[in-house]
Backbone as JSON, one array per atom type, in Angstrom:
{
  "sequence": "MALSPVRLYLQTPAVTRVYVTACVLTTAAVQLGLITPLQLAFNPQLVFREWQIWRLITNFLFFGSLSFGFLINIIFLFRYCRLLEEGCFRRRTADFVFLFLFGGVLMTVMGVFTDQVFLGQSFPSMLVYVWSRRNPLLKIHFLGFLSFHARFLPWGLVAFSLMLGNSIVVDVLGIMVGQTYFYLEDVLPNQPGGWKLLRTPHILRYVLDHQEGEPLMLH",
  "N": [[-38.07, -7.47, 24.64], [-35.75, -6.72, 27.16], [-32.67, -8.38, 27.65], [-31.57, -10.25, 30.51], [-28.64, -9.54, 32.5], [-27.15, -11.94, 32.94], [-28.19, -13.7, 31.01], [-27.57, -12.27, 28.69], [-24.8, -12.35, 28.85], [-24.35, -15.14, 28.58], [-25.21, -15.53, 26.01], [-23.39, -14.23, 24.53], [-20.92, -14.27, 21.96], [-18.14, -16.63, 21.74], [-15.34, -15.74, 21.68], [-15.44, -13.01, 22.36], [-16.67, -13.22, 24.86], [-14.79, -14.73, 26.38], [-12.48, -13.08, 26.32], [-13.31, -10.56, 27.43], [-14.2, -11.43, 29.93], [-11.78, -12.39, 31.01], [-10.35, -9.99, 31.21], [-11.9, -8.54, 33.09], [-11.77, -10.25, 35.34], [-9.01, -10.25, 35.82], [-8.53, -7.57, 36.48], [-10.13, -7.43, 38.77], [-8.74, -9.21, 40.41], [-6.4, -7.78, 40.85], [-7.44, -5.59, 42.24], [-8.27, -6.86, 44.56], [-5.92, -7.5, 45.68], [-4.65, -9.86, 45.11], [-2.84, -10.21, 43.07], [-0.27, -8.14, 41.64], [0.02, -5.14, 39.62], [2.63, -4.97, 38.62], [3.37, -7.59, 38.25], [2.06, -8.26, 36.0], [2.76, -6.58, 33.95], [4.12, -5.6, 30.75], [7.37, -6.29, 30.08], [10.16, -6.17, 28.33], [12.76, -7.02, 29.04], [12.36, -8.88, 31.13], [10.73, -10.68, 29.82], [12.2, -11.69, 27.59], [14.68, -12.32, 28.6], [14.42, -13.54, 31.08], [12.43, -15.26, 30.59], [9.74, -14.81, 31.27], [7.15, -15.39, 30.01], [4.4, -15.12, 30.22], [3.8, -12.45, 30.5], [3.48, -11.38, 27.99], [0.87, -11.83, 27.45], [-0.64, -11.16, 29.75], [-0.38, -8.38, 30.02], [-2.21, -7.4, 28.3], [-4.56, -7.78, 29.55], [-5.06, -6.21, 31.73], [-6.67, -3.31, 32.64], [-6.27, -1.14, 34.19], [-7.03, 0.37, 37.41], [-10.24, -0.07, 39.08], [-12.47, 2.17, 37.81], [-14.03, 5.1, 36.33], [-12.93, 5.34, 33.8], [-12.04, 2.71, 33.37], [-14.51, 1.38, 33.23], [-15.64, 2.54, 30.92], [-13.82, 1.65, 28.97], [-14.23, -1.16, 29.11], [-16.92, -1.35, 28.39], [-16.86, -0.39, 25.71], [-15.08, -2.27, 24.64], [-16.52, -4.68, 24.98], [-18.85, -4.13, 23.47], [-18.01, -3.54, 20.77], [-16.31, -5.61, 20.14], [-18.1, -7.69, 20.25], [-19.92, -6.89, 18.23], [-18.28, -7.12, 15.95], [-17.69, -9.87, 16.04], [-20.19, -11.04, 15.79], [-20.94, -9.97, 13.43], [-19.18, -9.21, 10.7], [-17.37, -11.23, 11.2], [-18.82, -13.45, 11.68], [-19.32, -16.9, 12.03], [-16.7, -17.24, 11.48], [-14.62, -17.8, 13.33], [-11.91, -18.51, 13.6], [-10.63, -16.62, 11.93], [-11.23, -14.32, 13.35], [-9.91, -14.72, 15.78], [-7.36, -14.71, 14.73], [-7.14, -12.02, 14.01], [-6.92, -10.95, 16.6], [-4.46, -12.08, 17.36], [-2.71, -11.04, 15.42], [-3.03, -8.28, 15.93], [-2.14, -8.23, 18.62], [0.57, -9.01, 18.41], [1.64, -6.96, 16.78], [1.09, -4.7, 18.35], [2.67, -5.31, 20.55], [5.27, -5.14, 19.5], [5.25, -2.4, 18.87], [4.94, -1.48, 21.45], [7.42, -1.94, 22.59], [8.97, 0.11, 21.52], [7.66, 2.37, 22.39], [7.61, 2.32, 25.07], [5.4, 1.32, 26.48], [3.71, -0.35, 29.03], [1.34, -1.58, 29.55], [-0.9, -2.77, 27.32], [-3.5, -3.34, 26.88], [-5.59, -1.45, 26.66], [-5.36, -0.59, 24.1], [-6.63, -2.42, 22.55], [-9.57, -2.11, 22.49], [-9.6, 0.26, 20.93], [-8.44, -0.63, 18.52], [-10.34, -2.58, 17.69], [-12.68, -1.02, 17.5], [-11.84, 0.68, 15.46], [-11.5, -1.07, 13.23], [-14.12, -2.03, 12.99], [-15.45, 0.41, 12.47], [-14.39, 1.15, 9.99], [-15.44, -0.76, 8.39], [-18.07, -0.23, 8.55], [-18.67, 2.46, 7.66], [-20.58, 4.49, 7.13], [-22.6, 4.28, 8.92], [-24.76, 5.66, 11.34], [-23.76, 7.07, 14.4], [-24.5, 7.54, 17.79], [-23.08, 9.34, 20.15], [-22.25, 9.49, 23.51], [-24.8, 10.27, 24.02], [-25.57, 12.75, 22.97], [-24.08, 13.58, 20.8], [-23.86, 13.13, 17.31], [-22.7, 11.3, 14.6], [-21.02, 9.95, 11.66], [-19.93, 6.52, 11.57], [-17.26, 6.24, 10.82], [-15.84, 8.23, 12.03], [-15.74, 7.59, 14.67], [-13.45, 6.33, 16.06], [-11.72, 8.53, 16.38], [-13.29, 10.16, 17.88], [-13.18, 8.79, 20.28], [-10.52, 9.18, 20.94], [-10.53, 11.95, 21.38], [-12.25, 11.96, 23.57], [-10.68, 10.65, 25.48], [-8.7, 12.58, 25.81], [-10.25, 14.59, 26.97], [-10.74, 13.44, 29.43], [-8.3, 13.61, 30.5], [-6.46, 11.63, 30.04], [-3.69, 9.68, 28.73], [-3.21, 9.55, 25.24], [-1.75, 7.8, 23.83], [-2.02, 4.96, 23.85], [-4.5, 4.72, 22.63], [-3.99, 5.76, 20.08], [-2.09, 3.91, 19.21], [-3.72, 1.64, 18.99], [-5.41, 2.47, 16.92], [-3.57, 2.73, 14.83], [-2.74, 0.06, 14.52], [-5.19, -1.08, 13.87], [-5.7, 0.22, 11.42], [-3.58, -0.82, 9.91], [-4.25, -3.55, 9.82], [-6.75, -3.36, 8.5], [-5.98, -2.28, 6.03], [-4.27, -4.3, 4.98], [-6.01, -6.46, 4.93], [-8.49, -5.66, 3.78], [-8.08, -3.67, 1.84], [-5.61, -3.88, 0.28], [-5.82, -6.52, -1.02], [-7.78, -5.97, -2.9], [-6.82, -4.16, -4.67], [-5.62, -3.24, -7.98], [-3.6, -5.74, -9.2], [-3.08, -6.46, -6.62], [-2.61, -8.46, -3.6], [-3.42, -11.06, -1.24], [-2.14, -10.72, 1.8], [-2.4, -11.37, 4.51], [-3.09, -14.36, 6.08], [-5.05, -16.68, 7.69], [-3.74, -19.05, 9.92], [-3.73, -22.58, 9.25], [-3.99, -24.28, 11.42], [-5.49, -22.88, 13.28], [-7.93, -22.75, 11.94], [-8.54, -25.45, 11.85], [-8.86, -26.06, 14.56], [-10.8, -24.22, 15.49], [-12.77, -23.57, 13.52], [-14.68, -25.8, 13.03], [-16.61, -28.73, 12.15], [-17.84, -28.54, 9.46], [-17.36, -25.85, 8.92], [-18.56, -24.42, 10.99], [-18.16, -22.25, 13.77], [-16.33, -22.77, 16.82], [-18.12, -22.74, 19.77], [-18.71, -21.57, 23.07], [-20.54, -22.89, 25.7]],
  "CA": [[-37.76, -7.52, 26.07], [-34.31, -6.65, 27.41], [-32.09, -9.59, 28.23], [-30.92, -10.1, 31.8], [-27.18, -9.56, 32.34], [-26.66, -13.32, 32.85], [-28.58, -14.25, 29.7], [-26.77, -11.56, 27.71], [-23.44, -12.91, 28.93], [-24.33, -16.5, 28.05], [-25.46, -15.48, 24.56], [-22.27, -13.54, 23.88], [-20.02, -15.2, 21.26], [-17.08, -17.19, 22.58], [-14.11, -14.95, 21.78], [-15.76, -11.81, 23.14], [-16.95, -13.62, 26.25], [-13.56, -15.15, 27.04], [-11.54, -11.97, 26.5], [-13.86, -9.59, 28.38], [-14.18, -12.06, 31.26], [-10.39, -12.41, 31.48], [-9.99, -8.62, 31.59], [-12.61, -8.18, 34.32], [-11.23, -11.05, 36.44], [-7.65, -9.78, 36.1], [-8.64, -6.29, 37.2], [-10.65, -7.74, 40.1], [-7.66, -9.84, 41.19], [-5.5, -6.7, 41.28], [-8.15, -4.81, 43.26], [-8.33, -7.66, 45.79], [-4.56, -7.68, 46.17], [-4.16, -11.21, 44.84], [-1.68, -10.0, 42.22], [0.05, -6.71, 41.49], [0.23, -4.76, 38.23], [4.01, -5.24, 38.21], [3.46, -9.0, 37.85], [1.35, -8.4, 34.73], [3.23, -5.61, 32.98], [5.02, -6.0, 29.67], [8.75, -5.88, 30.33], [10.96, -6.96, 27.4], [13.91, -7.64, 29.72], [11.89, -10.05, 31.86], [10.14, -11.63, 28.87], [13.15, -12.33, 26.7], [15.89, -12.76, 29.31], [14.06, -14.42, 32.19], [11.39, -16.13, 30.07], [8.43, -14.59, 31.89], [6.37, -15.29, 28.78], [3.01, -14.76, 30.49], [3.62, -11.01, 30.41], [3.03, -11.07, 26.63], [-0.59, -11.95, 27.45], [-1.3, -10.49, 30.89], [-0.41, -6.93, 29.89], [-3.41, -7.08, 27.52], [-5.74, -8.1, 30.35], [-5.22, -5.25, 32.82], [-7.12, -2.02, 32.11], [-6.16, -0.14, 35.24], [-7.88, 0.17, 38.59], [-11.66, 0.16, 38.86], [-12.72, 3.6, 37.7], [-14.91, 5.44, 35.21], [-12.19, 5.01, 32.58], [-12.09, 1.25, 33.2], [-15.87, 1.03, 32.82], [-15.8, 2.94, 29.52], [-13.03, 0.72, 28.15], [-14.88, -2.47, 29.08], [-18.15, -1.21, 27.6], [-16.52, -0.33, 24.29], [-14.5, -3.55, 24.27], [-17.6, -5.66, 24.87], [-19.79, -3.79, 22.4], [-17.48, -3.62, 19.41], [-15.81, -6.97, 19.96], [-19.28, -8.51, 19.94], [-20.44, -6.51, 16.91], [-17.44, -7.73, 14.93], [-17.79, -11.34, 16.06], [-21.52, -11.42, 15.31], [-21.13, -9.37, 12.12], [-18.32, -9.64, 9.6], [-16.62, -12.44, 11.56], [-19.77, -14.51, 12.02], [-18.91, -18.2, 11.52], [-15.28, -17.14, 11.1], [-13.95, -17.65, 14.62], [-10.45, -18.56, 13.4], [-10.19, -15.33, 11.39], [-11.34, -13.32, 14.42], [-8.78, -14.97, 16.68], [-6.16, -14.27, 14.03], [-7.1, -10.57, 14.2], [-6.39, -10.72, 17.94], [-3.04, -12.44, 17.36], [-2.02, -10.04, 14.59], [-3.01, -7.04, 16.69], [-1.31, -8.37, 19.8], [1.98, -9.03, 18.03], [2.03, -5.63, 16.3], [1.08, -3.8, 19.5], [3.84, -5.65, 21.38], [6.43, -4.53, 18.84], [5.15, -0.95, 19.08], [5.12, -1.22, 22.87], [8.86, -1.9, 22.88], [9.51, 1.4, 21.12], [6.94, 3.47, 23.03], [7.71, 2.1, 26.52], [4.09, 1.03, 27.06], [3.78, -1.59, 29.8], [0.02, -2.18, 29.49], [-1.39, -2.5, 25.98], [-4.88, -3.78, 26.77], [-6.5, -0.38, 26.25], [-5.26, -0.4, 22.66], [-7.5, -3.37, 21.87], [-10.84, -1.5, 22.11], [-9.37, 1.21, 19.82], [-8.24, -1.4, 17.3], [-11.61, -3.19, 17.3], [-13.56, 0.07, 17.08], [-11.37, 1.19, 14.17], [-11.83, -2.04, 12.19], [-15.58, -2.0, 12.82], [-15.86, 1.68, 11.86], [-14.01, 1.17, 8.57], [-16.33, -1.68, 7.67], [-19.43, 0.34, 8.64], [-18.3, 3.88, 7.74], [-21.7, 5.43, 6.99], [-23.59, 4.05, 9.97], [-24.88, 6.78, 12.27], [-23.4, 6.78, 15.78], [-24.9, 8.53, 18.81], [-21.99, 9.25, 21.13], [-22.5, 10.17, 24.79], [-26.19, 10.67, 24.12], [-25.94, 14.03, 22.34], [-23.31, 13.78, 19.58], [-24.23, 12.2, 16.25], [-21.8, 11.39, 13.45], [-20.83, 8.67, 10.98], [-19.08, 5.59, 12.32], [-15.84, 6.35, 10.48], [-15.22, 9.22, 12.92], [-15.81, 7.13, 16.07], [-12.14, 6.18, 16.73], [-11.17, 9.84, 16.73], [-14.11, 10.63, 18.99], [-12.66, 8.17, 21.51], [-9.27, 9.87, 21.26], [-10.92, 13.23, 21.97], [-12.82, 11.67, 24.88], [-9.54, 10.38, 26.37], [-8.1, 13.88, 26.11], [-11.15, 15.29, 27.9], [-10.58, 12.82, 30.74], [-6.94, 13.83, 30.94], [-5.68, 10.4, 29.89], [-2.77, 9.62, 27.61], [-3.85, 9.02, 24.04], [-0.78, 6.95, 23.13], [-2.57, 3.62, 23.65], [-5.58, 4.84, 21.65], [-3.38, 5.94, 18.76], [-1.5, 2.62, 18.85], [-4.81, 0.79, 18.55], [-5.86, 2.95, 15.61], [-2.54, 2.39, 13.85], [-2.81, -1.38, 14.27], [-6.45, -1.31, 13.16], [-5.52, 0.65, 10.03], [-2.69, -1.78, 9.26], [-5.04, -4.75, 9.54], [-7.76, -3.04, 7.51], [-5.34, -2.12, 4.73], [-3.78, -5.59, 4.5], [-7.1, -7.42, 4.78], [-9.62, -5.17, 2.98], [-7.71, -2.76, 0.76], [-4.56, -4.42, -0.59], [-6.25, -7.61, -1.93], [-8.73, -5.47, -3.91], [-6.13, -3.25, -5.56], [-5.11, -3.87, -9.2], [-2.34, -6.42, -8.94], [-2.9, -6.69, -5.18], [-2.63, -9.84, -3.15], [-3.83, -11.24, 0.16], [-0.95, -10.96, 2.6], [-2.78, -11.99, 5.78], [-3.78, -15.65, 5.93], [-5.25, -17.35, 8.97], [-3.08, -20.36, 9.95], [-4.63, -23.73, 9.12], [-4.21, -24.88, 12.72], [-6.61, -22.17, 13.89], [-9.15, -23.19, 11.27], [-8.81, -26.82, 12.25], [-9.31, -26.1, 15.96], [-11.93, -23.34, 15.78], [-13.83, -23.63, 12.51], [-14.87, -27.22, 12.84], [-17.95, -29.19, 11.79], [-18.28, -27.94, 8.2], [-17.27, -24.39, 8.9], [-19.19, -23.76, 12.11], [-17.15, -21.91, 14.77], [-16.4, -23.32, 18.15], [-18.86, -21.87, 20.69], [-18.67, -22.01, 24.46], [-21.87, -22.84, 26.33]],
  "C": [[-36.24, -7.56, 26.26], [-33.83, -7.94, 28.06], [-31.51, -9.28, 29.6], [-29.42, -10.13, 31.58], [-26.62, -10.97, 32.18], [-26.97, -13.9, 31.49], [-27.78, -13.58, 28.58], [-25.36, -12.11, 27.67], [-23.37, -14.29, 28.29], [-24.54, -16.54, 26.54], [-24.37, -14.74, 23.8], [-21.36, -14.55, 23.19], [-18.76, -15.5, 22.06], [-15.88, -16.28, 22.76], [-14.34, -13.7, 22.63], [-15.94, -12.15, 24.61], [-15.66, -13.95, 27.0], [-12.66, -13.95, 27.32], [-12.06, -10.95, 27.53], [-13.85, -10.16, 29.79], [-12.77, -12.06, 31.84], [-9.95, -11.02, 31.94], [-10.62, -8.22, 32.91], [-12.02, -8.95, 35.51], [-9.81, -10.61, 36.81], [-7.67, -8.49, 36.89], [-9.16, -6.52, 38.62], [-9.57, -8.35, 40.98], [-6.67, -8.79, 41.68], [-6.15, -5.88, 42.39], [-8.19, -5.54, 44.6], [-6.95, -7.93, 46.38], [-4.0, -9.07, 45.96], [-2.92, -11.2, 43.95], [-1.43, -8.5, 42.14], [0.23, -6.4, 40.0], [1.63, -5.06, 37.73], [4.2, -6.69, 37.75], [2.84, -9.23, 36.47], [1.97, -7.6, 33.6], [4.14, -6.21, 31.93], [6.4, -5.4, 29.94], [9.65, -6.73, 29.44], [12.14, -7.67, 28.05], [13.49, -8.94, 30.41], [11.33, -11.12, 30.92], [11.22, -12.41, 28.14], [14.45, -12.8, 27.38], [15.58, -13.72, 30.45], [12.87, -15.31, 31.85], [10.08, -16.02, 30.84], [7.41, -14.32, 30.77], [4.94, -14.83, 29.03], [2.75, -13.26, 30.34], [3.17, -10.58, 29.0], [1.51, -11.12, 26.53], [-1.21, -11.08, 28.54], [-1.33, -8.97, 30.75], [-1.6, -6.47, 29.06], [-4.69, -7.29, 28.32], [-6.02, -7.09, 31.45], [-5.52, -3.87, 32.25], [-7.03, -0.92, 33.16], [-7.13, -0.42, 36.38], [-9.34, 0.46, 38.24], [-11.95, 1.66, 38.91], [-13.69, 3.84, 36.55], [-14.24, 5.08, 33.89], [-12.2, 3.52, 32.3], [-13.45, 0.83, 32.67], [-16.1, 1.36, 31.35], [-15.05, 1.99, 28.59], [-13.71, -0.63, 28.01], [-16.16, -2.42, 28.25], [-17.85, -1.21, 26.11], [-15.91, -1.64, 23.81], [-15.59, -4.58, 24.04], [-18.48, -5.38, 23.66], [-19.2, -4.07, 21.02], [-16.8, -4.95, 19.12], [-16.99, -7.87, 19.57], [-19.85, -8.17, 18.57], [-19.61, -7.11, 15.78], [-17.64, -9.24, 14.88], [-19.14, -11.81, 15.54], [-21.79, -10.89, 13.9], [-20.23, -9.96, 11.06], [-17.48, -10.87, 9.92], [-17.55, -13.58, 11.98], [-19.37, -15.8, 11.29], [-17.47, -18.18, 10.99], [-14.45, -16.93, 12.37], [-12.44, -17.64, 14.46], [-9.92, -17.23, 12.88], [-10.24, -14.25, 12.47], [-10.21, -13.48, 15.43], [-7.47, -14.52, 16.04], [-6.03, -12.75, 14.08], [-6.51, -10.23, 15.56], [-4.88, -10.99, 17.97], [-2.22, -11.42, 16.58], [-1.91, -8.72, 15.35], [-2.11, -7.11, 17.89], [0.17, -8.33, 19.48], [2.44, -7.63, 17.61], [2.06, -4.62, 17.44], [2.29, -4.05, 20.4], [5.1, -5.03, 20.8], [6.42, -3.02, 19.06], [5.38, -0.59, 20.54], [6.58, -1.16, 23.27], [9.42, -0.51, 22.6], [8.82, 2.6, 21.77], [6.92, 3.35, 24.54], [6.35, 1.94, 27.18], [4.15, -0.31, 27.77], [2.43, -2.3, 29.87], [-0.63, -1.78, 28.17], [-2.86, -2.88, 25.79], [-5.82, -2.71, 26.26], [-6.39, -0.07, 24.76], [-6.22, -1.32, 21.91], [-8.87, -2.79, 21.54], [-10.68, -0.53, 20.94], [-9.2, 0.48, 18.5], [-9.57, -1.98, 16.79], [-12.6, -2.15, 16.81], [-13.16, 0.56, 15.69], [-11.75, 0.23, 13.04], [-13.33, -2.04, 11.93], [-16.03, -0.73, 12.1], [-15.51, 1.75, 10.38], [-14.89, 0.24, 7.74], [-17.79, -1.23, 7.73], [-19.33, 1.86, 8.64], [-19.48, 4.86, 7.74], [-22.8, 5.23, 8.03], [-23.59, 5.22, 10.94], [-24.61, 6.33, 13.7], [-23.9, 7.91, 16.67], [-23.95, 8.37, 19.98], [-22.3, 10.1, 22.34], [-23.91, 10.75, 24.88], [-26.56, 11.96, 23.42], [-25.14, 14.32, 21.08], [-23.7, 12.71, 18.56], [-23.29, 12.4, 15.07], [-21.66, 10.01, 12.82], [-19.78, 7.83, 11.71], [-17.6, 5.77, 12.02], [-15.1, 7.35, 11.36], [-15.14, 8.74, 14.37], [-14.44, 6.95, 16.73], [-11.54, 7.5, 17.18], [-12.01, 10.5, 17.82], [-13.64, 10.05, 20.31], [-11.34, 8.8, 21.92], [-9.57, 11.21, 21.94], [-11.48, 13.04, 23.37], [-11.72, 11.38, 25.89], [-8.84, 11.68, 26.77], [-8.93, 14.65, 27.13], [-11.0, 14.74, 29.31], [-9.18, 13.01, 31.3], [-6.05, 12.61, 30.85], [-4.71, 10.51, 28.72], [-3.47, 9.0, 26.41], [-2.92, 8.08, 23.27], [-1.37, 5.58, 22.83], [-3.7, 3.64, 22.64], [-5.02, 4.94, 20.24], [-2.72, 4.65, 18.29], [-2.58, 1.68, 18.31], [-5.31, 1.17, 17.17], [-4.85, 2.58, 14.53], [-2.57, 0.9, 13.5], [-4.09, -1.72, 13.51], [-6.35, -0.91, 11.7], [-4.63, -0.32, 9.26], [-3.45, -3.04, 8.88], [-6.05, -4.48, 8.43], [-7.14, -2.92, 6.12], [-4.91, -3.48, 4.16], [-4.91, -6.57, 4.2], [-8.17, -6.96, 3.78], [-9.22, -4.34, 1.77], [-6.73, -3.41, -0.22], [-5.05, -5.54, -1.51], [-7.14, -7.13, -3.06], [-8.12, -4.43, -4.83], [-5.73, -3.97, -6.84], [-3.73, -4.47, -8.95], [-2.08, -6.69, -7.48], [-2.94, -8.15, -4.83], [-3.0, -9.88, -1.68], [-2.61, -11.64, 0.98], [-1.26, -11.7, 3.89], [-3.57, -13.27, 5.52], [-3.86, -16.33, 7.3], [-4.59, -18.73, 8.94], [-4.08, -21.51, 9.93], [-4.93, -24.36, 10.48], [-5.37, -24.21, 13.45], [-7.93, -22.59, 13.25], [-9.53, -24.59, 11.7], [-9.4, -26.88, 13.65], [-10.63, -25.37, 16.16], [-13.09, -23.43, 14.79], [-14.06, -25.08, 12.12], [-16.3, -27.49, 12.38], [-18.5, -28.38, 10.61], [-18.4, -26.43, 8.3], [-17.94, -23.69, 10.04], [-18.16, -23.48, 13.18], [-17.39, -22.62, 16.09], [-17.09, -22.33, 19.08], [-18.78, -22.46, 22.1], [-20.07, -21.86, 25.07], [-21.79, -23.26, 27.79]]
}
């Protein structure tokens, strides 16, 4: 039996639920005129000279005005964020949050050099890429009529953005960050003489992976 939207939402893991909710509420606030995109945008001058630190976070929460593109981004964000959190990051909430922090920092650095003021749309691309590399042979049915292995899904999303006439810069940024994380986390440690470069800070483990390794869940 299909779950009701409310029940599905309540059963969604904590990190996915919090991030998707924040994105939807931020977009709704912009649509209602409570805030403007300019108040959310990433602007290095305002961040580092006027200490408007919130922009380092809010630029990841705005996915553009309510539109078909927004709906697609939210669907992919919700689906693949949840698949990762319930799959390879199950009972590893701290590690999953660290992926978000690592991705956010790297995207911010790239955003400085690419003049991107909203980096939120790079997050679905990053999450899809990490998931696809960890499930490369899984069959994907895309748009109801295309079928291919999961490892090609990130590039299918890039092609879809092109079809919609959107810029693919944010998608490519997400893929680049996803590849960097995948290489440092999954490839480098397993190479001859390799080592684990990425380590989740102990403070995150202490706060999130409490009670004998069980992750913090919101109910």
